[in-house]
N, C-alpha and C positions, 0 to 999 in steps of 0.2 A: 504494500500500500504506500502511496506517495505521502510525503510529510504534509502537503497541503490538504489532501483528501482526508487524512487522519485527523487533522486539526478541525476542519469544517464539520466532519461527522461527529466528533466528540462534543463540539459545542452544540450542534443541532440536537443530538440525543439528550444532552443535559437539559437544554431548554424545553424540549418536547416532554420529557419526563415530568418536569415541574409544571408545565401547562396542564398536562393530563391530570396530574395528582390534585391540582388546585381548582380545576374547572368545575363550577357548580352545575352546569348543564350536564356534563358527562356523569357526574355523581348522581344526579337525579335520574337520568336515563338508565344508568347501571343498576340503581336500586329497583326501578320498575321491572327490569329484566330478571333480576334475582328474585323478586317477589312474585314472579310467575306471569307477567304479561304475555299475551299471545298476539300482539299487534306488531307486525313488521315495520310499521311506521316509526316505531321507537328505534329500530335498528337503522333506518334511513336517517333519522335525526342524528343518531350517534355517529354515523359515517360522515355526514356533512361537517359536524363539529370537529371530529378528529382530523379530517382533511384540512379544515381551516387552521387548526392549531399546528399541524405539521407544516403548512405553508408559512405560517408566521415564524416558526423556528428556523426553517430553511432560509428565508429571506434575511433574517437577522444574522444568521451565521455566515452568510455570503456577502454581507454589506461591505462595500469597498473593494470587492474582487473585480478585477478587470474583465476576465472571461473565464470560462470553465471548459477544460478539455474533456474529451470523451472518457478518458481514464479517470479523471477526478469526478466527473459527473456520475460515473458508474459506482465509484467508491462511496459517494454520498447518497444517491437516490436509491440504489438497490437495497442497502440495509434498512433505510428509513421506510421505504414502501413495503418491504418484507415485514417489518415490525407492524405496520398498519394492517397488513393482511392477517398476521397472527392474532392481533388484538380483535379485529372484526370477526374472525372465525370463532373466537371465544364467545363473542356476543351473539352471532347468528346460531351457533350450535346450541347455546342455552335457550334461545328463543324458540328454536325448532323443537327442542325437548319439551318446552312448555306446551307448544301446540300439539305435539303427539300425545302428551299426557292428558291434555284436556279432551282429547278424542278417545281416550282409553287405549292408546297404542304404546306398547313398551318397546319401540324400535329406536335405533340410533339415528341421529340426523346425518345427512350427507354433507361432508365438509368440502367447500370449494377449493380447488387447487390454486396455487400461486400462479398468477398470470405473468410469467417471465417475459413473454413476447411484448406485452404492453409496457413493462418496465424498460425493456431495451429500447422500445420506440421513443419513450420519453427521454432517455439518456442521449440517444442519437440526435434528437431534435434540439435539446439544450446545447449540445456540442457543435451543432451546425451554425451557430451564430458566432460572429467575430467578437462580440462584446457581451458582457453579462447584462447590460442594459437592454440589449435586444432580446435576450432569452429569459429575462426576469419573469415575464408573464407565465412561463412554463412552471415556475415555482408556486404559482397560484392555483387557478382553476383546474388545470390538468391533474394536480395532486388531489384536489377535492373530488373530481370526477372519478379518478382511479379508485379512491376509497369507497365512493358510492357503489361502484361497479362490483365490489366484493359482495355487498348485500344482495345486489341484483342476481349475481351468479349463485349465491346460496339459495335464493328463491327458485331459480331455474333448475338447479340440481335436485333440490328436494321435491319440487313438483314433478320432475321427470321420473325420479325413483318411485314416488307414490303413484303416479299414473301407471307405471309398469306393473304395479301390484294391484291395480284396479281401484285405487282410492280416488274419490271424487275431489278434484282440486280446481280452484279458480284463481286467476291472476287478475289483480285489480291495479289499475293505473289511475292516479289522480294528479291533477295539475298542482304545481306549487303555488305559493301566494302571489297575488298580482303585485308587481313592482317594476320599477325601471332600473335596469342594470347597465353597467358600462363594461366595455372590453377595450383593453389597451394593447397595442402592438408597437413597441418602441415609442416613437413620437406621436403616434396616431391613437386617438380615443374615439369610440363610437358608443352611442346609447341606444338601447332597444328595450321593448316591453316584454315582460314574461307574465303569464305563459304565452308562448307564441302560437300561431294558428296550427302549426304542425303538432305541438304537444296537446292542444285542445282537441284536435281530431283523434288523437290516440287514447284520450281518457275514456275509461269505461271498465266493465267487468267482463272477463273472458273465461270461457271454459278452457282448461288446459289443453284438452284434445284439439280444440280449434286453433289454439296458438301453435301447437306442434304441426298441425296439418297445413296451415297457411303460411308458416314462417313469418308470423306477425312481427312488426317493429316494436311490440309492447315493451321490450327490455332496453331498447336503444335510447341513448342520451346524446344530446349535442352539448357543446361547451356551455357552461353556466346553467345547465338544466337542473331544476330543482323539483322535477316531478317525483311523486312518491309511488313506488312500485311495491305492492304487498301481495301476500299469498294467503289464501283462505282454504282451510281443509275442513270440510263439513263433518258434522257429527254422525251422519249416516254414511256408511262406506259400502263399497261394492267388492265382493269377493272376486279376485282375479281369476279363480278357477271356475266357479259356478256361475259368475256374473249375477248373483243375487245379492240383495242388500241385507244388512242386519243392523241391529241397534246396540247400544252400550251393554245390555245384559248378556249379549252373546260374544263379547269382544275377547275374552281371555284366550280361547282356543285360536281365534283368528290372529291375535297378537303373536302367538307362538309361530304360526305359519308365516306371518309377515316377517317376523324376526329371522326366520330361516331363509326367506327370500332375500332379505337385506344382507345377510351374511354371504349369500351366493353372489349378489351384485358386488359386494365388497371384494370378494375373492377374484371376481372377473376383472375389476378395476386394478387390483394388485398385480394380477398376471399380465395385464396390458402394460402397466408401468414397468414391470420387470423385463418384458419383451423390448420395450423402447430403450431401457438402460443397456440391455445386451446388445442391441443394434448400435447404439452410440459407442459402446466399448469396442465392438467389432470394426466399426468405421475407423476409430482411432488406431486400432491394431494394424489394419490394412494400410492406412496412410503411413504409419511408421515403418512397417516392414517393406512395403513396395514403393514408397515414395510418391504415392498418389495424393491428389487433393481429396478433400472430404467428398466432393461430388464424384470424383473418379473411383474412390473407394466404395461408395454406395453402388455405383454401376457394376463394379467387379463383384460385389456381394450378390447382387441380383442375378448377374449372368452365371454365377457358380453356385446358386442356391441349392440345386439338387445334389451336386457333388459334395458341398459342405455338409449337408444333412447326412450324406452317406459315409463320407470319409473323415469329416471334421475340418474345422477351419485351419488348424495348424498344418495338416497334411497338404491342403490346397495352397497355402502360402508357400510351403516348401516346394511344391510342384511348380508353382508359377515362377518362383525365383530361379529354379534350375532351368525351366523352359526358356526364360528370358536370357539366362547365361548361355545356353546352347545356341539360341538364335543369334546372339551377338558374336559368338565364336564362328558360327557359320558365315556370317556376313563379312567377317574379317579374313577368312581363309580364302 
């Protein structure tokens, strides 16, 4: 880690920890969640406030900095935004547990994964500016929007999992409070009203099945968007196997079946994560052994997939190295 990145990060983390600990709004929202609220609007509010505090900490920690390289931006943004993800996951997991319990379901919530691609996009965007003055806006609304998106993803993931088990779910999108907001890009500032017509058009209650079938924009946000996306899981539920409904009195056995299904989904996700990790490891191995780029290594793995499964990757690497050596010798003779 660079000395500059380490200094900025340490200052930002110290400031943010103090802001979060002393913020009255976060304390109030946290208490509501611990006390059993089932309203995802509370998580939305928590995300916005956490994003605002993170933005303040980052701006104060970079005050006076001329510009931010991609290396330094990565050293600062990645840990801070990962911290926000971890904190919001704690919030959404507890909230989803409250919702499941209120419906008589003893199932674990689905935890959204860290969006590393989005973090990388923010880092590259910040580093694309020649001056910090030009990129300073990236320390504001994009950080808040990223933190909001964690809640949105938790809603999407849990709705998807519950739909797969036959549970009735609805996605609700409400417009944020009417106000005039400003957006600044370097020397230029523009004002606009929220909610905008696009957000007003998206407001409403959606059956999850319709959202999945139509690819609705219900989860999407533009910059400075303060729409509230929430998730409602009804008291009456549908059996994914028999497609019949039941009430709370019959829930114990169904909860066991649902828990088994959730465990199966969890194992599937774990297997997919392990497959991706193995693929990344193999790409790195091929790149190192054969001198290929990551893209070239990926092409080599695809072309030799059947033989790798039959003989193993180590043998195929050995075979390819020797084949290349023989080809070079033949060309020189």
